[in-house]
C-alpha positions, 0 to 999 in steps of 0.5 A: 498105426502102422501095418504090420510087417511094413518094409519087410521082405518075405525072407527072415524070421517072422519074429525078427519081423514082429520086433522090427515092426514093434521098435517102429510103432515104439519110435512112432509113439515116443514121436507123437509123446514129444510133440504132446510134451511141447504142446503141453509146455506152451499151454502151461506157459500160456496160463501161467502168463495169463494168471500173471496178467490177472493177478498184476491187473486186479492188484493195480488201483483203477484209473 
């Protein structure tokens, strides 16, 4: 995770710095979630494709 108050100067309100830190963490977590959702969608597509191939191959008569 990000260190608290990274990229914040010594001036200003501590609450504003904390809010900025929390917003940065939220953006980072959303970015991670988006990547995981892409990976999950790819895995689901691969599973569906393989299941379809297995079903198709098992319904065809053997040579």
